[in-house]
C-alpha positions as CSV (number, residue, x, y, z in Angstrom):
1,X,-2.2,66.2,71.5
2,X,-5.1,65.8,68.9
3,X,-6.9,69.0,68.3
4,X,-9.9,69.8,66.1
5,X,-10.4,73.4,65.3
6,X,-14.1,74.3,65.2
7,X,-15.6,76.1,62.2
8,X,-16.9,79.6,62.5
9,X,-20.5,78.7,63.1
10,X,-19.6,76.1,65.7
11,X,-17.3,78.5,67.5
12,X,-20.1,81.2,67.5
13,X,-22.3,78.7,69.3
14,X,-19.7,77.5,71.7
15,X,-18.1,80.8,72.8
16,X,-21.0,81.9,75.0
17,X,-20.7,78.6,76.9
18,X,-17.0,78.8,77.6
19,X,-15.6,80.0,80.9
20,X,-12.8,82.7,80.9
21,X,-9.5,81.1,79.8
22,X,-11.2,77.7,78.8
23,X,-9.5,76.2,75.8
24,X,-11.3,74.0,73.3
25,X,-9.4,70.9,72.2
26,X,-12.0,69.1,70.0
27,X,-15.5,69.5,68.7
28,X,-17.7,67.0,66.9
29,X,-21.2,66.0,66.0
30,X,-23.2,62.8,66.4
31,X,-24.2,60.7,63.4
32,X,-27.9,61.6,62.9
33,X,-28.9,58.2,61.7
34,X,-27.2,56.6,64.7
35,X,-29.3,58.7,67.0
36,X,-32.6,58.0,65.1
37,X,-31.9,54.2,65.3
38,X,-31.9,54.5,69.1
39,X,-35.7,54.6,68.7
40,X,-35.8,51.2,67.0
41,X,-39.1,50.1,68.4
42,X,-41.0,53.2,67.4
43,X,-39.2,53.2,64.0
44,X,-40.2,49.6,63.3
45,X,-43.9,50.2,64.3
46,X,-44.0,53.4,62.2
47,X,-42.6,51.5,59.1
48,X,-45.1,48.7,59.7
49,X,-48.0,51.3,59.8
50,X,-46.8,52.8,56.5
51,X,-46.6,49.4,54.9
52,X,-50.1,48.6,56.1
53,X,-51.3,51.9,54.7
54,X,-49.8,51.1,51.3
55,X,-51.3,47.6,51.2
56,X,-54.7,49.1,52.0
57,X,-54.4,51.5,49.1
58,X,-53.4,48.7,46.7
59,X,-56.1,46.2,47.8
60,X,-59.1,48.4,48.6
61,X,-58.9,51.5,46.4
62,X,-62.0,53.7,47.1
63,X,-64.1,51.0,48.5
64,X,-65.9,50.3,51.8
65,X,-64.2,47.8,54.0
66,X,-67.0,47.5,56.6
67,X,-70.6,48.4,56.4
68,X,-73.8,48.1,58.5
69,X,-76.7,48.0,56.0
70,X,-79.5,48.4,58.6
71,X,-78.0,51.6,59.8
72,X,-76.9,52.8,56.4
73,X,-73.4,53.3,57.7
74,X,-70.2,52.5,55.7
75,X,-66.7,52.8,56.9
76,X,-64.7,53.9,53.9
77,X,-61.1,53.0,53.2
78,X,-60.2,56.7,53.7
79,X,-61.0,56.4,57.4
80,X,-58.8,53.4,57.8
81,X,-56.1,55.2,55.9
82,X,-56.4,58.1,58.2
83,X,-56.1,55.9,61.3
84,X,-53.0,54.2,60.1
85,X,-51.6,57.5,58.8
86,X,-51.9,59.0,62.3
87,X,-50.4,55.9,63.9
88,X,-47.4,56.1,61.5
89,X,-46.9,59.8,62.3
90,X,-47.0,59.2,66.0
91,X,-44.4,56.4,65.9
92,X,-42.1,58.1,63.4
93,X,-42.1,61.5,65.2
94,X,-39.6,60.5,67.9
95,X,-36.9,59.0,65.5
96,X,-37.4,62.1,63.2
97,X,-37.0,64.4,66.2
98,X,-33.8,62.5,67.4
99,X,-32.4,62.8,63.8
100,X,-33.2,66.6,63.7
101,X,-31.7,67.1,67.2
102,X,-28.5,65.3,66.2
103,X,-27.9,67.6,63.3
104,X,-27.8,70.5,65.7
105,X,-26.0,68.9,68.6
106,X,-22.3,69.8,69.3
107,X,-19.9,67.7,71.3
108,X,-16.8,69.4,72.8
109,X,-13.7,68.6,74.9
110,X,-11.9,71.5,76.6
111,X,-9.1,71.6,79.0
112,X,-11.6,71.6,81.9
113,X,-14.6,69.4,80.8
114,X,-16.4,67.5,78.2
115,X,-19.8,68.8,77.3
116,X,-22.7,68.6,74.9
117,X,-24.7,71.5,73.5
118,X,-28.0,70.4,72.1
119,X,-31.5,71.8,71.2
120,X,-34.6,70.7,73.1
121,X,-38.2,71.8,73.1
122,X,-37.4,74.3,75.8
123,X,-34.3,75.7,74.1
124,X,-30.5,74.9,74.1
125,X,-29.2,72.8,77.0
126,X,-25.5,72.4,78.0
127,X,-24.6,69.2,79.9
128,X,-21.1,69.3,81.3
129,X,-19.0,66.3,82.6
130,X,-16.0,67.3,84.7
131,X,-15.0,64.1,86.5
132,X,-14.6,61.4,83.9
133,X,-13.0,58.3,85.4
134,X,-14.0,55.6,82.9
135,X,-14.5,55.4,79.1
136,X,-16.0,52.6,77.1
137,X,-15.5,52.8,73.3
138,X,-17.9,51.0,70.9
139,X,-16.5,50.9,67.4
140,X,-18.7,51.5,64.3
141,X,-17.8,51.5,60.6
142,X,-15.3,53.9,59.0
143,X,-13.5,54.9,62.2
144,X,-16.7,56.1,63.9
145,X,-17.8,55.0,67.3
146,X,-19.5,55.8,70.6
147,X,-17.6,56.9,73.7
148,X,-19.5,56.1,76.9
149,X,-18.3,57.8,80.0
150,X,-21.2,57.5,82.4
151,X,-24.8,56.4,83.0
152,X,-27.9,58.2,84.3
153,X,-30.7,56.4,86.1
154,X,-34.2,57.2,84.8
155,X,-37.5,56.4,86.4
156,X,-40.8,56.3,84.4
157,X,-43.8,56.5,86.6
158,X,-46.9,54.7,85.3
159,X,-49.2,55.7,88.2
160,X,-51.0,52.8,89.8
161,X,-49.3,50.4,87.4
162,X,-46.0,51.1,89.1
163,X,-42.7,52.6,87.9
164,X,-40.0,51.4,85.5
165,X,-36.3,52.0,86.3
166,X,-33.8,52.0,83.5
167,X,-30.5,53.5,82.7
168,X,-29.3,55.8,79.9
169,X,-25.8,56.0,78.6
170,X,-23.9,59.3,78.8
171,X,-21.3,60.0,76.1
172,X,-20.5,61.0,72.6
173,X,-22.4,58.9,70.0
174,X,-21.4,58.2,66.3
175,X,-18.4,60.5,66.3
176,X,-15.6,60.4,63.8
177,X,-12.1,59.2,64.8
178,X,-13.5,57.7,68.0
179,X,-10.1,56.0,68.9
180,X,-8.2,59.3,68.7
181,X,-10.9,61.2,70.7
182,X,-10.8,58.5,73.3
183,X,-7.0,59.0,73.7
184,X,-7.5,62.7,73.9
185,X,-10.0,62.3,76.8
186,X,-7.8,59.9,78.6
187,X,-4.9,62.4,78.5
188,X,-7.0,65.4,79.3
189,X,-9.0,63.9,82.2
190,X,-6.4,61.4,83.4
191,X,-8.9,58.6,83.1
192,X,-8.5,55.7,85.5
193,X,-9.8,52.2,85.6
194,X,-13.2,52.7,87.3
195,X,-15.8,55.3,88.2
196,X,-18.6,57.3,86.5
197,X,-19.0,60.7,85.0
198,X,-20.5,63.6,87.0
199,X,-23.4,65.3,85.1
200,X,-23.4,69.1,85.7
201,X,-26.2,70.5,83.6
202,X,-26.1,74.3,83.1
């Protein structure tokens, strides 16, 4: 059976989360860039705002773009720069946060469960999955890949405009040796042909 011995720092973080007698078979981390690219829409709009900001600096250096002579009011380029700068920061914040979170996220497989340990704005959160009955592997370059073993339904409420229902994949994302880890999970959890993963958040 494939086993990946965690380093000292990883084990120090994992030990408080383990139950008595629980044995760790494998640990890994997500690919940070893979997680940041999950926010493709925000990333694209943020890059577009940065490009617009650069073009404004090149075309209108230290000049007024708009002015109202009767009122003696001029809108300088610096205010337009500030506007697009704020927009860029707002759009890029989520991909940057996802990247930062991925660098501190730990995936683990034990003899009893698969779980993730990741930081959030409210502190570290452990999400455990004990009844894994289906695994979908999505291959990436250089032996990396995603292992999807469940979905979670999310509801976004827009008030009087209604609500949006969408699903979010549960799994290990951008891990190394995805095929070998998949086989480890199949053997450990006796994965069948159908079903979903239970989400037990601690």
